[in-house]
All heavy atoms as a GROMACS GRO file, in nm:
protein
  502
    1MET      N    1   0.731  -3.294  -0.664
    1MET     CA    2   0.728  -3.141  -0.673
    1MET      C    3   0.836  -3.090  -0.748
    1MET      O    4   0.944  -3.130  -0.748
    1MET     CB    5   0.735  -3.090  -0.528
    1MET     CG    6   0.610  -3.122  -0.451
    1MET     SD    7   0.615  -3.022  -0.297
    1MET     CE    8   0.738  -3.116  -0.204
    2GLU      N    9   0.809  -2.988  -0.840
    2GLU     CA   10   0.893  -2.914  -0.921
    2GLU      C   11   0.861  -2.774  -0.935
    2GLU      O   12   0.728  -2.747  -0.934
    2GLU     CB   13   0.914  -2.985  -1.062
    2GLU     CG   14   1.034  -3.075  -1.080
    2GLU     CD   15   1.063  -3.102  -1.209
    2GLU    OE1   16   0.991  -3.044  -1.306
    2GLU    OE2   17   1.146  -3.187  -1.239
    3VAL      N   18   0.951  -2.684  -0.936
    3VAL     CA   19   0.930  -2.540  -0.971
    3VAL      C   20   0.965  -2.525  -1.117
    3VAL      O   21   1.047  -2.580  -1.166
    3VAL     CB   22   0.994  -2.452  -0.874
    3VAL    CG1   23   0.946  -2.469  -0.736
    3VAL    CG2   24   1.142  -2.465  -0.885
    4THR      N   25   0.896  -2.403  -1.168
    4THR     CA   26   0.933  -2.367  -1.305
    4THR      C   27   0.945  -2.221  -1.306
    4THR      O   28   0.925  -2.159  -1.190
    4THR     CB   29   0.815  -2.405  -1.414
    4THR    OG1   30   0.696  -2.318  -1.364
    4THR    CG2   31   0.780  -2.546  -1.415
    5LYS      N   32   0.982  -2.161  -1.414
    5LYS     CA   33   0.986  -2.007  -1.420
    5LYS      C   34   0.856  -1.946  -1.379
    5LYS      O   35   0.853  -1.830  -1.334
    5LYS     CB   36   1.027  -1.954  -1.567
    5LYS     CG   37   1.168  -2.003  -1.594
    5LYS     CD   38   1.202  -1.944  -1.739
    5LYS     CE   39   1.349  -1.975  -1.768
    5LYS     NZ   40   1.382  -1.927  -1.894
    6ASP      N   41   0.744  -2.009  -1.404
    6ASP     CA   42   0.614  -1.959  -1.380
    6ASP      C   43   0.568  -1.979  -1.238
    6ASP      O   44   0.453  -1.940  -1.206
    6ASP     CB   45   0.515  -2.017  -1.475
    6ASP     CG   46   0.535  -1.976  -1.624
    6ASP    OD1   47   0.589  -1.868  -1.637
    6ASP    OD2   48   0.520  -2.053  -1.718
    7THR      N   49   0.637  -2.044  -1.162
    7THR     CA   50   0.595  -2.076  -1.017
    7THR      C   51   0.604  -1.945  -0.939
    7THR      O   52   0.700  -1.878  -0.948
    7THR     CB   53   0.691  -2.180  -0.955
    7THR    OG1   54   0.679  -2.290  -1.035
    7THR    CG2   55   0.652  -2.204  -0.804
    8ILE      N   56   0.512  -1.911  -0.857
    8ILE     CA   57   0.497  -1.805  -0.770
    8ILE      C   58   0.594  -1.829  -0.662
    8ILE      O   59   0.598  -1.937  -0.612
    8ILE     CB   60   0.356  -1.775  -0.719
    8ILE    CG1   61   0.254  -1.748  -0.844
    8ILE    CG2   62   0.354  -1.651  -0.614
    8ILE    CD1   63   0.283  -1.634  -0.924
    9ILE      N   64   0.674  -1.732  -0.614
    9ILE     CA   65   0.769  -1.744  -0.514
    9ILE      C   66   0.703  -1.810  -0.395
    9ILE      O   67   0.759  -1.898  -0.327
    9ILE     CB   68   0.830  -1.610  -0.474
    9ILE    CG1   69   0.927  -1.567  -0.596
    9ILE    CG2   70   0.920  -1.629  -0.350
    9ILE    CD1   71   0.974  -1.431  -0.584
   10LEU      N   72   0.590  -1.762  -0.348
   10LEU     CA   73   0.518  -1.803  -0.240
   10LEU      C   74   0.485  -1.949  -0.244
   10LEU      O   75   0.493  -2.031  -0.144
   10LEU     CB   76   0.403  -1.717  -0.184
   10LEU     CG   77   0.328  -1.764  -0.070
   10LEU    CD1   78   0.404  -1.754   0.064
   10LEU    CD2   79   0.198  -1.674  -0.054
   11ASP      N   80   0.441  -2.001  -0.363
   11ASP     CA   81   0.412  -2.136  -0.387
   11ASP      C   82   0.540  -2.224  -0.372
   11ASP      O   83   0.530  -2.335  -0.315
   11ASP     CB   84   0.352  -2.163  -0.526
   11ASP     CG   85   0.226  -2.104  -0.540
   11ASP    OD1   86   0.156  -2.063  -0.441
   11ASP    OD2   87   0.179  -2.070  -0.655
   12ALA      N   88   0.651  -2.176  -0.409
   12ALA     CA   89   0.784  -2.249  -0.390
   12ALA      C   90   0.808  -2.265  -0.238
   12ALA      O   91   0.848  -2.377  -0.190
   12ALA     CB   92   0.897  -2.187  -0.462
   13LEU      N   93   0.794  -2.159  -0.174
   13LEU     CA   94   0.812  -2.155  -0.032
   13LEU      C   95   0.720  -2.259   0.043
   13LEU      O   96   0.755  -2.323   0.143
   13LEU     CB   97   0.797  -2.011   0.034
   13LEU     CG   98   0.903  -1.916  -0.031
   13LEU    CD1   99   0.864  -1.775   0.035
   13LEU    CD2  100   1.045  -1.952   0.033
   14ASN      N  101   0.590  -2.243  -0.001
   14ASN     CA  102   0.489  -2.348   0.056
   14ASN      C  103   0.515  -2.487   0.029
   14ASN      O  104   0.481  -2.582   0.111
   14ASN     CB  105   0.347  -2.300   0.014
   14ASN     CG  106   0.298  -2.179   0.095
   14ASN    OD1  107   0.349  -2.137   0.196
   14ASN    ND2  108   0.211  -2.106   0.024
   15MET      N  109   0.585  -2.518  -0.085
   15MET     CA  110   0.619  -2.657  -0.112
   15MET      C  111   0.723  -2.708  -0.004
   15MET      O  112   0.708  -2.812   0.029
   15MET     CB  113   0.689  -2.667  -0.251
   15MET     CG  114   0.598  -2.653  -0.368
   15MET     SD  115   0.698  -2.676  -0.511
   15MET     CE  116   0.596  -2.613  -0.638
   16ASP      N  117   0.816  -2.626   0.017
   16ASP     CA  118   0.917  -2.662   0.133
   16ASP      C  119   0.987  -2.528   0.169
   16ASP      O  120   1.049  -2.459   0.084
   16ASP     CB  121   1.019  -2.754   0.069
   16ASP     CG  122   1.117  -2.811   0.159
   16ASP    OD1  123   1.175  -2.730   0.244
   16ASP    OD2  124   1.142  -2.936   0.162
   17ARG      N  125   0.972  -2.502   0.301
   17ARG     CA  126   1.031  -2.382   0.354
   17ARG      C  127   1.181  -2.365   0.330
   17ARG      O  128   1.244  -2.263   0.329
   17ARG     CB  129   0.995  -2.355   0.497
   17ARG     CG  130   0.850  -2.329   0.522
   17ARG     CD  131   0.818  -2.187   0.469
   17ARG     NE  132   0.675  -2.157   0.491
   17ARG     CZ  133   0.620  -2.040   0.448
   17ARG    NH1  134   0.690  -1.956   0.397
   17ARG    NH2  135   0.489  -2.038   0.456
   18GLY      N  136   1.247  -2.492   0.313
   18GLY     CA  137   1.384  -2.491   0.290
   18GLY      C  138   1.434  -2.423   0.160
   18GLY      O  139   1.557  -2.391   0.143
   19THR      N  140   1.339  -2.398   0.067
   19THR     CA  141   1.371  -2.346  -0.057
   19THR      C  142   1.404  -2.185  -0.038
   19THR      O  143   1.482  -2.126  -0.121
   19THR     CB  144   1.258  -2.348  -0.159
   19THR    OG1  145   1.136  -2.278  -0.105
   19THR    CG2  146   1.222  -2.485  -0.190
   20ALA      N  147   1.375  -2.130   0.078
   20ALA     CA  148   1.410  -1.994   0.107
   20ALA      C  149   1.557  -1.963   0.098
   20ALA      O  150   1.593  -1.847   0.051
   20ALA     CB  151   1.352  -1.956   0.245
   21GLN      N  152   1.638  -2.062   0.141
   21GLN     CA  153   1.785  -2.037   0.141
   21GLN      C  154   1.833  -2.003   0.008
   21GLN      O  155   1.925  -1.918  -0.009
   21GLN     CB  156   1.856  -2.158   0.186
   21GLN     CG  157   1.834  -2.286   0.102
   21GLN     CD  158   1.903  -2.409   0.153
   21GLN    OE1  159   2.003  -2.400   0.216
   21GLN    NE2  160   1.845  -2.529   0.130
   22PHE      N  161   1.776  -2.054  -0.101
   22PHE     CA  162   1.824  -2.040  -0.237
   22PHE      C  163   1.775  -1.889  -0.284
   22PHE      O  164   1.857  -1.825  -0.366
   22PHE     CB  165   1.762  -2.141  -0.329
   22PHE     CG  166   1.806  -2.273  -0.294
   22PHE    CD1  167   1.716  -2.361  -0.229
   22PHE    CD2  168   1.932  -2.310  -0.301
   22PHE    CE1  169   1.753  -2.493  -0.193
   22PHE    CE2  170   1.964  -2.449  -0.259
   22PHE     CZ  171   1.882  -2.540  -0.204
   23PHE      N  172   1.666  -1.847  -0.246
   23PHE     CA  173   1.630  -1.705  -0.275
   23PHE      C  174   1.729  -1.612  -0.197
   23PHE      O  175   1.769  -1.510  -0.256
   23PHE     CB  176   1.480  -1.682  -0.240
   23PHE     CG  177   1.391  -1.763  -0.328
   23PHE    CD1  178   1.327  -1.876  -0.272
   23PHE    CD2  179   1.364  -1.719  -0.451
   23PHE    CE1  180   1.231  -1.950  -0.354
   23PHE    CE2  181   1.274  -1.800  -0.541
   23PHE     CZ  182   1.216  -1.903  -0.482
   24MET      N  183   1.740  -1.650  -0.078
   24MET     CA  184   1.833  -1.551   0.012
   24MET      C  185   1.977  -1.546  -0.037
   24MET      O  186   2.030  -1.440  -0.045
   24MET     CB  187   1.826  -1.595   0.158
   24MET     CG  188   1.695  -1.624   0.214
   24MET     SD  189   1.623  -1.458   0.266
   24MET     CE  190   1.700  -1.431   0.410
   25GLU      N  191   2.029  -1.654  -0.098
   25GLU     CA  192   2.152  -1.658  -0.145
   25GLU      C  193   2.177  -1.564  -0.264
   25GLU      O  194   2.301  -1.526  -0.280
   25GLU     CB  195   2.191  -1.803  -0.201
   25GLU     CG  196   2.224  -1.909  -0.090
   25GLU     CD  197   2.234  -2.045  -0.144
   25GLU    OE1  198   2.234  -2.067  -0.273
   25GLU    OE2  199   2.263  -2.136  -0.060
   26ILE      N  200   2.077  -1.537  -0.338
   26ILE     CA  201   2.092  -1.445  -0.451
   26ILE      C  202   2.039  -1.305  -0.426
   26ILE      O  203   2.010  -1.225  -0.519
   26ILE     CB  204   2.032  -1.506  -0.578
   26ILE    CG1  205   1.884  -1.534  -0.561
   26ILE    CG2  206   2.114  -1.629  -0.616
   26ILE    CD1  207   1.817  -1.568  -0.701
   27GLY      N  208   2.017  -1.266  -0.295
   27GLY     CA  209   1.977  -1.139  -0.245
   27GLY      C  210   1.821  -1.108  -0.260
   27GLY      O  211   1.783  -0.997  -0.239
   28MET      N  212   1.739  -1.209  -0.259
   28MET     CA  213   1.604  -1.201  -0.240
   28MET      C  214   1.566  -1.220  -0.090
   28MET      O  215   1.525  -1.326  -0.061
   28MET     CB  216   1.520  -1.297  -0.333
   28MET     CG  217   1.538  -1.275  -0.483
   28MET     SD  218   1.448  -1.388  -0.576
   28MET     CE  219   1.519  -1.377  -0.727
   29HIS      N  220   1.587  -1.118  -0.016
   29HIS     CA  221   1.580  -1.125   0.130
   29HIS      C  222   1.425  -1.092   0.169
   29HIS      O  223   1.396  -1.114   0.286
   29HIS     CB  224   1.670  -1.032   0.201
   29HIS     CG  225   1.808  -1.067   0.158
   29HIS    ND1  226   1.872  -1.182   0.217
   29HIS    CD2  227   1.901  -1.005   0.081
   29HIS    CE1  228   1.994  -1.174   0.177
   29HIS    NE2  229   2.016  -1.080   0.088
   30CYS      N  230   1.347  -1.034   0.076
   30CYS     CA  231   1.211  -0.985   0.114
   30CYS      C  232   1.107  -1.092   0.074
   30CYS      O  233   1.007  -1.060   0.000
   30CYS     CB  234   1.184  -0.854   0.043
   30CYS     SG  235   1.035  -0.773   0.079
   31LEU      N  236   1.123  -1.219   0.129
   31LEU     CA  237   1.033  -1.329   0.081
   31LEU      C  238   0.902  -1.308   0.148
   31LEU      O  239   0.801  -1.378   0.109
   31LEU     CB  240   1.095  -1.459   0.139
   31LEU     CG  241   1.228  -1.501   0.061
   31LEU    CD1  242   1.283  -1.613   0.117
   31LEU    CD2  243   1.206  -1.501  -0.088
   32GLY      N  244   0.868  -1.223   0.244
   32GLY     CA  245   0.741  -1.198   0.304
   32GLY      C  246   0.684  -1.080   0.246
   32GLY      O  247   0.564  -1.052   0.296
   33CYS      N  248   0.734  -1.015   0.154
   33CYS     CA  249   0.669  -0.894   0.095
   33CYS      C  250   0.559  -0.932   0.010
   33CYS      O  251   0.550  -1.044  -0.035
   33CYS     CB  252   0.776  -0.809   0.030
   33CYS     SG  253   0.846  -0.862  -0.123
   34PRO      N  254   0.472  -0.835  -0.019
   34PRO     CA  255   0.358  -0.869  -0.120
   34PRO      C  256   0.398  -0.922  -0.248
   34PRO      O  257   0.338  -1.005  -0.308
   34PRO     CB  258   0.288  -0.740  -0.131
   34PRO     CG  259   0.323  -0.661  -0.012
   34PRO     CD  260   0.469  -0.698   0.027
   35SER      N  261   0.520  -0.882  -0.297
   35SER     CA  262   0.557  -0.932  -0.432
   35SER      C  263   0.588  -1.073  -0.435
   35SER      O  264   0.564  -1.143  -0.534
   35SER     CB  265   0.696  -0.865  -0.471
   35SER     OG  266   0.674  -0.724  -0.506
   36ALA      N  267   0.621  -1.140  -0.322
   36ALA     CA  268   0.657  -1.280  -0.310
   36ALA      C  269   0.520  -1.369  -0.334
   36ALA      O  270   0.526  -1.485  -0.390
   36ALA     CB  271   0.711  -1.321  -0.184
   37SER      N  272   0.406  -1.301  -0.309
   37SER     CA  273   0.279  -1.383  -0.322
   37SER      C  274   0.222  -1.358  -0.455
   37SER      O  275   0.113  -1.429  -0.491
   37SER     CB  276   0.184  -1.323  -0.218
   37SER     OG  277   0.158  -1.203  -0.218
   38GLY      N  278   0.274  -1.276  -0.544
   38GLY     CA  279   0.217  -1.266  -0.682
   38GLY      C  280   0.330  -1.268  -0.792
   38GLY      O  281   0.287  -1.262  -0.904
   39GLU      N  282   0.454  -1.270  -0.757
   39GLU     CA  283   0.556  -1.267  -0.855
   39GLU      C  284   0.603  -1.407  -0.885
   39GLU      O  285   0.632  -1.480  -0.797
   39GLU     CB  286   0.667  -1.175  -0.804
   39GLU     CG  287   0.771  -1.122  -0.912
   39GLU     CD  288   0.857  -1.012  -0.852
   39GLU    OE1  289   0.919  -1.044  -0.734
   39GLU    OE2  290   0.868  -0.913  -0.917
   40THR      N  291   0.630  -1.433  -1.014
   40THR     CA  292   0.687  -1.564  -1.034
   40THR      C  293   0.840  -1.553  -1.026
   40THR      O  294   0.903  -1.443  -1.007
   40THR     CB  295   0.666  -1.594  -1.197
   40THR    OG1  296   0.743  -1.482  -1.275
   40THR    CG2  297   0.524  -1.587  -1.241
   41ILE      N  298   0.906  -1.678  -1.017
   41ILE     CA  299   1.049  -1.691  -1.010
   41ILE      C  300   1.108  -1.616  -1.120
   41ILE      O  301   1.216  -1.534  -1.102
   41ILE     CB  302   1.090  -1.832  -1.000
   41ILE    CG1  303   1.046  -1.889  -0.865
   41ILE    CG2  304   1.245  -1.850  -1.011
   41ILE    CD1  305   1.066  -2.050  -0.859
   42GLU      N  306   1.063  -1.624  -1.248
   42GLU     CA  307   1.139  -1.555  -1.358
   42GLU      C  308   1.118  -1.412  -1.341
   42GLU      O  309   1.224  -1.328  -1.364
   42GLU     CB  310   1.054  -1.597  -1.480
   42GLU     CG  311   1.117  -1.539  -1.614
   42GLU     CD  312   1.049  -1.591  -1.739
   42GLU    OE1  313   0.935  -1.600  -1.746
   42GLU    OE2  314   1.132  -1.621  -1.830
   43GLN      N  315   1.003  -1.355  -1.293
   43GLN     CA  316   1.004  -1.209  -1.279
   43GLN      C  317   1.096  -1.154  -1.171
   43GLN      O  318   1.149  -1.046  -1.181
   43GLN     CB  319   0.851  -1.177  -1.244
   43GLN     CG  320   0.759  -1.193  -1.351
   43GLN     CD  321   0.603  -1.195  -1.306
   43GLN    OE1  322   0.566  -1.219  -1.194
   43GLN    NE2  323   0.516  -1.138  -1.394
   44ALA      N  324   1.103  -1.241  -1.059
   44ALA     CA  325   1.178  -1.192  -0.954
   44ALA      C  326   1.331  -1.201  -0.989
   44ALA      O  327   1.405  -1.102  -0.955
   44ALA     CB  328   1.160  -1.280  -0.820
   45CYS      N  329   1.359  -1.291  -1.058
   45CYS     CA  330   1.511  -1.301  -1.112
   45CYS      C  331   1.538  -1.190  -1.205
   45CYS      O  332   1.650  -1.140  -1.190
   45CYS     CB  333   1.537  -1.443  -1.169
   45CYS     SG  334   1.551  -1.566  -1.044
   46ALA      N  335   1.446  -1.154  -1.293
   46ALA     CA  336   1.472  -1.056  -1.390
   46ALA      C  337   1.493  -0.918  -1.315
   46ALA      O  338   1.581  -0.842  -1.342
   46ALA     CB  339   1.357  -1.049  -1.482
   47SER      N  340   1.420  -0.893  -1.199
   47SER     CA  341   1.422  -0.766  -1.135
   47SER      C  342   1.529  -0.756  -1.047
   47SER      O  343   1.583  -0.640  -1.001
   47SER     CB  344   1.288  -0.736  -1.059
   47SER     OG  345   1.262  -0.829  -0.957
   48HIS      N  346   1.594  -0.876  -1.015
   48HIS     CA  347   1.720  -0.884  -0.932
   48HIS      C  348   1.846  -0.916  -1.009
   48HIS      O  349   1.959  -0.934  -0.948
   48HIS     CB  350   1.700  -0.994  -0.815
   48HIS     CG  351   1.608  -0.947  -0.711
   48HIS    ND1  352   1.477  -0.967  -0.713
   48HIS    CD2  353   1.633  -0.887  -0.592
   48HIS    CE1  354   1.414  -0.923  -0.606
   48HIS    NE2  355   1.504  -0.880  -0.520
   49GLY      N  356   1.838  -0.920  -1.137
   49GLY     CA  357   1.945  -0.941  -1.216
   49GLY      C  358   2.008  -1.086  -1.198
   49GLY      O  359   2.135  -1.098  -1.207
   50GLN      N  360   1.914  -1.183  -1.173
   50GLN     CA  361   1.967  -1.321  -1.148
   50GLN      C  362   1.927  -1.419  -1.260
   50GLN      O  363   1.834  -1.384  -1.329
   50GLN     CB  364   1.918  -1.368  -1.013
   50GLN     CG  365   1.960  -1.288  -0.894
   50GLN     CD  366   2.118  -1.300  -0.876
   50GLN    OE1  367   2.173  -1.402  -0.893
   50GLN    NE2  368   2.175  -1.185  -0.836
   51ASP      N  369   1.995  -1.524  -1.276
   51ASP     CA  370   1.962  -1.633  -1.372
   51ASP      C  371   1.854  -1.722  -1.316
   51ASP      O  372   1.877  -1.808  -1.231
   51ASP     CB  373   2.081  -1.715  -1.405
   51ASP     CG  374   2.069  -1.819  -1.506
   51ASP    OD1  375   1.959  -1.840  -1.546
   51ASP    OD2  376   2.173  -1.888  -1.532
   52ALA      N  377   1.728  -1.704  -1.375
   52ALA     CA  378   1.617  -1.788  -1.327
   52ALA      C  379   1.647  -1.936  -1.355
   52ALA      O  380   1.618  -2.024  -1.259
   52ALA     CB  381   1.492  -1.755  -1.405
   53ASP      N  382   1.698  -1.977  -1.457
   53ASP     CA  383   1.730  -2.125  -1.482
   53ASP      C  384   1.821  -2.183  -1.375
   53ASP      O  385   1.791  -2.289  -1.331
   53ASP     CB  386   1.800  -2.153  -1.616
   53ASP     CG  387   1.696  -2.111  -1.733
   53ASP    OD1  388   1.568  -2.146  -1.728
   53ASP    OD2  389   1.738  -2.045  -1.840
   54ALA      N  390   1.932  -2.110  -1.334
   54ALA     CA  391   2.019  -2.152  -1.246
   54ALA      C  392   1.942  -2.174  -1.096
   54ALA      O  393   1.961  -2.277  -1.030
   54ALA     CB  394   2.133  -2.065  -1.226
   55LEU      N  395   1.857  -2.080  -1.062
   55LEU     CA  396   1.780  -2.078  -0.939
   55LEU      C  397   1.682  -2.197  -0.944
   55LEU      O  398   1.677  -2.278  -0.854
   55LEU     CB  399   1.715  -1.956  -0.917
   55LEU     CG  400   1.620  -1.959  -0.780
   55LEU    CD1  401   1.693  -1.977  -0.661
   55LEU    CD2  402   1.548  -1.826  -0.779
   56ILE      N  403   1.619  -2.216  -1.051
   56ILE     CA  404   1.526  -2.319  -1.064
   56ILE      C  405   1.593  -2.470  -1.050
   56ILE      O  406   1.545  -2.556  -0.986
   56ILE     CB  407   1.447  -2.311  -1.197
   56ILE    CG1  408   1.356  -2.205  -1.185
   56ILE    CG2  409   1.364  -2.448  -1.237
   56ILE    CD1  410   1.296  -2.155  -1.318
   57ARG      N  411   1.703  -2.478  -1.119
   57ARG     CA  412   1.791  -2.598  -1.099
   57ARG      C  413   1.824  -2.629  -0.959
   57ARG      O  414   1.807  -2.747  -0.921
   57ARG     CB  415   1.921  -2.595  -1.184
   57ARG     CG  416   1.902  -2.633  -1.336
   57ARG     CD  417   2.033  -2.658  -1.395
   57ARG     NE  418   2.122  -2.539  -1.394
   57ARG     CZ  419   2.112  -2.439  -1.483
   57ARG    NH1  420   2.029  -2.434  -1.578
   57ARG    NH2  421   2.194  -2.340  -1.473
   58LYS      N  422   1.869  -2.537  -0.889
   58LYS     CA  423   1.911  -2.548  -0.748
   58LYS      C  424   1.791  -2.597  -0.668
   58LYS      O  425   1.801  -2.681  -0.589
   58LYS     CB  426   1.973  -2.424  -0.694
   58LYS     CG  427   2.108  -2.388  -0.729
   58LYS     CD  428   2.155  -2.269  -0.663
   58LYS     CE  429   2.288  -2.240  -0.700
   58LYS     NZ  430   2.348  -2.119  -0.624
   59ILE      N  431   1.676  -2.518  -0.683
   59ILE     CA  432   1.552  -2.552  -0.598
   59ILE      C  433   1.504  -2.696  -0.631
   59ILE      O  434   1.475  -2.771  -0.551
   59ILE     CB  435   1.452  -2.454  -0.631
   59ILE    CG1  436   1.497  -2.309  -0.566
   59ILE    CG2  437   1.311  -2.491  -0.556
   59ILE    CD1  438   1.403  -2.194  -0.601
   60ASN      N  439   1.507  -2.737  -0.757
   60ASN     CA  440   1.442  -2.863  -0.806
   60ASN      C  441   1.550  -2.976  -0.757
   60ASN      O  442   1.489  -3.072  -0.721
   60ASN     CB  443   1.438  -2.873  -0.950
   60ASN     CG  444   1.300  -2.797  -0.979
   60ASN    OD1  445   1.195  -2.787  -0.914
   60ASN    ND2  446   1.290  -2.751  -1.109
   61THR      N  447   1.674  -2.942  -0.759
   61THR     CA  448   1.761  -3.054  -0.707
   61THR      C  449   1.744  -3.070  -0.557
   61THR      O  450   1.730  -3.192  -0.519
   61THR     CB  451   1.915  -3.002  -0.730
   61THR    OG1  452   1.926  -2.999  -0.879
   61THR    CG2  453   2.011  -3.107  -0.668
   62TYR      N  454   1.725  -2.961  -0.486
   62TYR     CA  455   1.693  -2.961  -0.341
   62TYR      C  456   1.567  -3.044  -0.301
   62TYR      O  457   1.554  -3.124  -0.234
   62TYR     CB  458   1.696  -2.828  -0.272
   62TYR     CG  459   1.631  -2.816  -0.147
   62TYR    CD1  460   1.711  -2.856  -0.035
   62TYR    CD2  461   1.491  -2.778  -0.119
   62TYR    CE1  462   1.650  -2.841   0.112
   62TYR    CE2  463   1.435  -2.781  -0.001
   62TYR     CZ  464   1.517  -2.798   0.119
   62TYR     OH  465   1.466  -2.792   0.243
   63LEU      N  466   1.455  -3.007  -0.372
   63LEU     CA  467   1.324  -3.069  -0.369
   63LEU      C  468   1.332  -3.223  -0.390
   63LEU      O  469   1.273  -3.304  -0.324
   63LEU     CB  470   1.225  -2.998  -0.453
   63LEU     CG  471   1.184  -2.861  -0.409
   63LEU    CD1  472   1.097  -2.807  -0.522
   63LEU    CD2  473   1.118  -2.849  -0.273
   64ALA      N  474   1.411  -3.255  -0.495
   64ALA     CA  475   1.425  -3.403  -0.531
   64ALA      C  476   1.493  -3.478  -0.425
   64ALA      O  477   1.465  -3.602  -0.401
   64ALA     CB  478   1.492  -3.416  -0.657
   65GLN      N  479   1.583  -3.415  -0.351
   65GLN     CA  480   1.666  -3.482  -0.242
   65GLN      C  481   1.584  -3.491  -0.119
   65GLN      O  482   1.620  -3.569  -0.037
   65GLN     CB  483   1.802  -3.408  -0.233
   65GLN     CG  484   1.886  -3.428  -0.346
   65GLN     CD  485   2.007  -3.326  -0.325
   65GLN    OE1  486   2.024  -3.246  -0.241
   65GLN    NE2  487   2.113  -3.350  -0.409
   66THR      N  488   1.502  -3.400  -0.100
   66THR     CA  489   1.428  -3.395   0.027
   66THR      C  490   1.283  -3.459   0.036
   66THR      O  491   1.235  -3.483   0.135
   66THR     CB  492   1.411  -3.242   0.085
   66THR    OG1  493   1.336  -3.169  -0.008
   66THR    CG2  494   1.544  -3.186   0.106
   67ASN      N  495   1.242  -3.491  -0.081
   67ASN     CA  496   1.109  -3.545  -0.092
   67ASN      C  497   1.104  -3.678  -0.155
   67ASN      O  498   1.181  -3.744  -0.198
   67ASN     CB  499   1.011  -3.453  -0.162
   67ASN     CG  500   0.985  -3.322  -0.100
   67ASN    OD1  501   0.957  -3.326   0.019
   67ASN    ND2  502   1.010  -3.212  -0.157
   0.00000   0.00000   0.00000
């Protein structure tokens, strides 16, 4: 499993609920809001002023270690 900039936030959470920690660390505390089910990681990072590539690296590293 891997996430990309085009991965919907909810899809990343459904891959592994442990990914929530990485969103929370950068201020994305509203993971249950409607945006999470339709917004890509890239879109969310842009609206929160965060680096999508850095977030994706962290999530993919985590996923590779846990699966």
